[in-house]
C-alpha positions as CSV (number, residue, x, y, z in Angstrom):
1,M,-19.8,-13.2,-6.3
2,S,-22.6,-14.4,-3.9
3,F,-20.2,-13.7,-1.0
4,W,-20.8,-10.0,-1.4
5,N,-24.6,-10.0,-1.7
6,N,-25.4,-9.5,1.9
7,E,-22.2,-8.0,3.2
8,R,-22.1,-4.6,4.9
9,V,-18.6,-3.4,4.1
10,V,-16.6,-0.6,5.7
11,V,-13.5,0.5,3.8
12,T,-11.3,2.7,5.9
13,G,-9.1,4.7,3.5
14,G,-11.7,4.2,0.8
15,A,-11.3,7.8,-0.3
16,G,-7.5,7.2,-0.9
17,F,-5.5,5.9,-3.7
18,L,-5.7,2.1,-3.1
19,G,-9.2,2.6,-1.7
20,S,-10.5,4.0,-4.9
21,F,-9.6,0.7,-6.7
22,V,-11.0,-1.4,-3.9
23,L,-14.3,0.5,-4.2
24,E,-14.3,-0.1,-8.0
25,G,-13.7,-3.8,-7.3
26,L,-16.6,-4.0,-4.8
27,K,-18.9,-2.3,-7.3
28,A,-17.9,-4.8,-10.0
29,R,-18.7,-7.6,-7.6
30,G,-22.2,-6.3,-7.0
31,C,-21.5,-5.2,-3.4
32,A,-24.3,-2.6,-2.7
33,N,-23.7,-1.8,0.9
34,V,-20.4,0.0,1.3
35,F,-19.5,2.6,3.8
36,V,-16.5,4.9,3.5
37,P,-15.7,6.9,6.7
38,R,-14.3,10.2,5.6
39,S,-11.7,11.8,7.8
40,K,-13.7,15.0,8.3
41,D,-16.5,13.0,9.8
42,Y,-14.5,10.1,11.5
43,D,-11.1,10.6,13.1
44,L,-9.8,7.0,13.2
45,R,-7.2,8.0,15.8
46,E,-10.1,8.5,18.2
47,K,-11.8,5.6,19.9
48,S,-15.2,7.4,20.1
49,D,-15.2,8.0,16.3
50,I,-14.4,4.4,15.6
51,Q,-17.2,3.3,17.9
52,R,-19.6,5.7,16.2
53,M,-18.4,4.3,12.8
54,F,-19.3,0.7,13.9
55,R,-22.7,1.8,15.3
56,T,-23.5,3.7,12.1
57,A,-22.4,1.2,9.5
58,Q,-23.1,-2.0,11.4
59,P,-20.5,-3.8,9.2
60,T,-20.1,-7.5,8.7
61,L,-16.7,-6.9,7.0
62,V,-14.1,-4.2,7.5
63,L,-11.2,-3.6,5.1
64,H,-8.7,-1.5,6.9
65,L,-6.7,0.4,4.3
66,A,-6.3,3.8,6.1
67,A,-2.7,4.8,6.7
68,V,-0.4,7.7,6.9
69,V,2.2,7.1,4.1
70,G,4.9,8.7,2.1
71,G,8.3,8.2,0.4
72,I,11.7,8.2,2.0
73,G,11.7,12.0,2.5
74,A,8.3,12.0,4.3
75,N,9.3,9.1,6.5
76,R,12.6,10.8,7.5
77,E,10.7,14.0,8.3
78,H,7.8,12.5,10.2
79,P,8.9,9.3,11.9
80,G,7.0,10.0,15.1
81,R,3.8,10.9,13.3
82,F,4.0,7.9,11.0
83,F,4.5,5.6,14.0
84,Y,1.8,7.0,16.2
85,E,-1.0,7.6,13.7
86,N,-0.6,4.2,12.0
87,A,-0.3,2.3,15.3
88,I,-3.2,4.0,17.1
89,M,-5.6,3.8,14.1
90,G,-5.0,0.1,13.8
91,I,-4.9,-0.8,17.5
92,E,-8.1,0.9,18.3
93,L,-9.9,-0.4,15.2
94,I,-9.0,-4.0,16.0
95,E,-10.0,-3.6,19.6
96,Q,-13.4,-2.2,18.6
97,A,-13.8,-4.9,15.9
98,R,-13.6,-7.6,18.6
99,R,-15.9,-5.7,21.0
100,F,-18.4,-5.3,18.2
101,K,-18.0,-9.0,17.4
102,L,-17.2,-8.2,13.7
103,P,-17.4,-11.3,11.6
104,K,-14.3,-10.5,9.5
105,L,-11.5,-7.9,9.5
106,V,-8.9,-7.5,6.7
107,V,-5.9,-5.4,7.8
108,V,-3.6,-4.1,5.1
109,G,0.0,-3.9,6.3
110,T,3.1,-2.8,4.5
111,I,6.2,-4.2,2.8
112,C,8.2,-1.8,5.0
113,A,7.6,-4.2,7.9
114,Y,10.2,-6.7,6.5
115,P,13.8,-6.6,7.8
116,K,16.3,-4.5,6.0
117,F,18.4,-7.5,4.8
118,T,15.6,-10.0,4.1
119,P,16.7,-12.7,1.7
120,V,15.1,-12.3,-1.8
121,P,12.4,-13.2,-2.5
122,F,10.8,-12.1,0.7
123,K,8.9,-15.0,2.4
124,E,6.3,-14.3,5.0
125,D,8.2,-16.5,7.5
126,D,11.2,-14.0,7.3
127,L,9.1,-11.1,8.7
128,W,10.7,-11.2,12.2
129,N,14.3,-12.0,11.3
130,G,15.7,-8.5,11.8
131,Y,15.0,-4.8,12.0
132,P,13.4,-2.8,9.1
133,E,15.3,-0.4,6.9
134,E,15.9,2.6,9.1
135,T,14.2,5.4,7.1
136,N,10.8,3.7,7.2
137,A,11.2,1.5,10.4
138,P,8.8,3.6,12.5
139,Y,6.0,3.1,9.9
140,G,6.9,-0.5,9.3
141,I,7.0,-1.5,13.0
142,A,3.7,0.3,13.7
143,K,2.0,-1.7,11.0
144,K,3.7,-4.9,11.9
145,A,2.4,-4.6,15.5
146,L,-1.1,-4.9,14.0
147,L,-0.2,-8.4,12.8
148,V,0.6,-9.4,16.4
149,Q,-2.7,-7.9,17.6
150,C,-4.7,-9.7,14.9
151,Q,-3.1,-13.0,15.7
152,S,-3.4,-12.6,19.5
153,Y,-7.1,-11.5,19.2
154,R,-7.8,-14.5,17.0
155,Q,-6.3,-16.7,19.6
156,E,-8.0,-15.1,22.7
157,Y,-11.2,-13.7,21.3
158,G,-11.8,-15.6,18.1
159,L,-11.7,-12.5,15.9
160,N,-11.4,-13.5,12.2
161,S,-8.8,-11.0,11.2
162,I,-6.4,-11.5,8.3
163,Y,-3.2,-9.5,7.5
164,L,-1.9,-8.7,4.0
165,L,1.5,-7.3,2.9
166,P,1.2,-5.4,-0.4
167,V,4.3,-4.4,-2.1
168,N,4.9,-0.8,-3.4
169,L,1.8,0.4,-5.3
170,Y,1.5,2.6,-8.4
171,G,-1.1,3.6,-10.8
172,P,-3.5,6.3,-12.0
173,R,-4.8,8.6,-9.2
174,D,-1.5,8.2,-7.2
175,N,-0.1,11.0,-5.1
176,F,2.2,13.1,-7.2
177,H,3.1,15.7,-4.6
178,P,6.9,16.1,-4.6
179,S,7.2,16.2,-0.8
180,S,5.2,13.1,0.0
181,S,5.0,10.9,-3.2
182,H,6.5,7.5,-3.6
183,V,9.2,6.7,-6.2
184,I,7.1,6.0,-9.4
185,P,4.8,9.1,-9.3
186,A,7.8,11.2,-8.2
187,L,9.9,10.0,-11.2
188,I,7.0,10.4,-13.6
189,K,6.4,14.0,-12.5
190,K,10.1,14.7,-12.6
191,C,10.5,13.4,-16.1
192,V,7.3,14.9,-17.6
193,D,7.9,18.3,-16.0
194,A,11.6,18.3,-17.1
195,R,10.5,17.4,-20.7
196,E,7.9,20.2,-20.8
197,R,10.5,22.8,-19.5
198,G,13.2,21.6,-21.8
199,D,15.6,20.7,-19.0
200,K,18.9,19.1,-20.0
201,F,19.0,16.7,-16.9
202,I,17.1,15.4,-13.9
203,E,18.6,14.5,-10.6
204,C,17.7,11.3,-8.7
205,W,18.3,10.2,-5.1
206,G,20.8,7.5,-4.2
207,T,23.0,5.3,-6.4
208,G,20.2,3.6,-8.5
209,N,21.5,0.2,-7.4
210,A,18.6,-0.6,-5.0
211,S,15.8,-2.7,-6.4
212,R,12.1,-2.5,-5.9
213,E,9.0,-4.5,-6.8
214,F,5.8,-2.7,-7.8
215,I,2.2,-3.7,-8.2
216,Y,-0.5,-1.9,-10.1
217,A,-3.1,-0.6,-7.7
218,A,-6.0,-2.3,-9.4
219,D,-4.2,-5.7,-9.1
220,A,-3.5,-5.1,-5.4
221,A,-7.2,-4.3,-4.9
222,E,-8.1,-7.5,-6.5
223,G,-5.8,-9.4,-4.2
224,I,-7.3,-7.8,-1.2
225,L,-10.8,-8.6,-2.3
226,L,-9.9,-12.3,-3.1
227,A,-8.4,-12.6,0.4
228,A,-11.6,-11.1,1.9
229,E,-13.6,-13.7,0.1
230,K,-11.4,-16.8,0.6
231,Y,-8.7,-16.5,3.3
232,N,-9.4,-17.0,7.0
233,K,-6.0,-17.9,8.5
234,P,-3.7,-16.1,11.0
235,E,-0.5,-16.2,8.8
236,P,0.3,-13.0,6.9
237,V,0.2,-13.0,3.1
238,N,2.3,-11.1,0.5
239,I,0.4,-9.3,-2.2
240,G,2.8,-8.6,-5.2
241,T,4.1,-9.6,-8.6
242,G,7.3,-11.4,-7.6
243,R,9.3,-9.3,-10.1
244,E,11.9,-6.7,-9.2
245,I,13.7,-3.8,-11.0
246,T,16.6,-1.7,-10.0
247,I,15.9,2.0,-9.5
248,K,18.4,2.8,-12.2
249,N,16.5,0.7,-14.7
250,L,13.2,2.1,-13.5
251,V,14.4,5.7,-14.1
252,E,15.6,4.8,-17.6
253,L,12.3,3.1,-18.4
254,I,10.2,6.0,-17.1
255,A,12.4,8.5,-19.0
256,R,11.8,6.5,-22.2
257,L,8.0,6.2,-21.7
258,T,7.7,9.9,-20.8
259,R,9.9,10.9,-23.8
260,F,12.4,12.7,-21.6
261,T,15.7,12.5,-23.4
262,G,18.0,14.5,-21.1
263,E,20.7,13.3,-18.7
264,I,20.0,11.3,-15.5
265,R,22.2,12.4,-12.6
266,W,22.5,10.5,-9.3
267,D,23.0,12.0,-5.9
268,P,24.7,9.3,-3.8
269,T,24.6,11.5,-0.7
270,Q,20.9,10.7,-0.5
271,P,19.7,7.3,0.8
272,D,18.8,4.3,-1.4
273,G,16.4,2.9,1.3
274,Q,16.1,-0.9,1.5
275,P,18.8,-2.6,-0.7
276,R,16.4,-5.0,-2.4
277,R,12.7,-5.7,-2.4
278,C,11.0,-8.6,-4.1
279,L,8.2,-10.8,-2.7
280,D,7.6,-14.6,-2.8
281,T,3.9,-14.6,-3.8
282,T,3.4,-18.4,-3.5
283,R,1.1,-18.2,-0.5
284,A,-1.4,-15.7,-2.1
285,R,-1.6,-17.9,-5.2
286,Q,-2.1,-21.1,-3.3
287,E,-4.5,-19.8,-0.6
288,F,-6.8,-17.6,-2.7
289,G,-5.7,-17.8,-6.3
290,F,-4.2,-14.4,-6.6
291,V,-1.9,-13.6,-9.5
292,A,-1.2,-10.0,-10.6
293,R,-2.3,-9.5,-14.2
294,T,-1.0,-6.0,-15.3
295,S,2.4,-5.9,-17.0
296,F,4.7,-3.3,-15.5
297,E,5.2,-1.4,-18.7
298,D,1.4,-1.3,-19.4
299,G,0.8,-0.1,-15.9
300,L,3.4,2.6,-16.2
301,R,1.9,3.8,-19.5
302,Q,-1.5,4.1,-18.0
303,T,-0.1,6.0,-14.9
304,I,1.9,8.4,-17.1
305,A,-1.2,9.0,-19.3
306,W,-3.3,9.8,-16.3
307,Y,-0.6,12.2,-14.9
308,E,-0.2,14.0,-18.3
309,H,-4.0,14.4,-18.6
310,N,-4.3,15.7,-15.0
311,R,-1.0,17.5,-14.3
312,E,-2.4,21.0,-14.6
313,K,-5.0,20.3,-11.9
314,L,-2.3,18.8,-9.7
315,Q,0.0,21.8,-9.8
């Protein structure tokens, strides 16, 4: 834990879902000097605000978590916004990090950067072997460009920047808004709300045949912090569990855990998204000893319990 004693840490996106778990992890490690730039005070799309953030916080380490994200629907509705805002935030942040001579930068990318038909399990070396799945390609490509920038800035300027690829996150405090949520919070809300209304069925997008891998947000935060402590190489690193589940089985599991007993109907006119998604997590284990600890069912139970306790405030 001595690594954190004298670090001045900036966490972009620290007020967000993943950021809240990263902040808890920093506190548990005894890191006392943490700065979270709030969007009302620092617009990370603006160079002048990023420069002001560096001058104010004087960081020795930046964890770049800030992103504009959403599920398939949000990605289809806002491809231009998702490309521009994610790209410009990262590009300008990395540029100012090298100008400031930042000792270390951790950039959190996205699993959406992988090609649509990546062989399973996804290995980091396959990242450039094709085009991402179409519905989230603008977001994925914007974030993947930051990997190129990190590597080229390391080569030319000596910037110690590392790049992490977390798989789909879930957990308490997730976004449950129906227009922008990801699949797990969307399904939890759908099942709990249908149960409370006494609905006889729910309707789900796609065929249910696609698969996904999910990581509990607190585990992902631990992986990010371990990488910050121990990893200093240019190659990207997957952060995940290495276990996949079909969307059909996921819906059935969430229905059981939320006590929804109605029918599950599928709408195959809506997209499945990427056909399969499951990571090879060997590099994270070998390079900095990261292994996800939370079982999927335990994580879902905790997420469902949080939603049921807070659902009235979220309406």
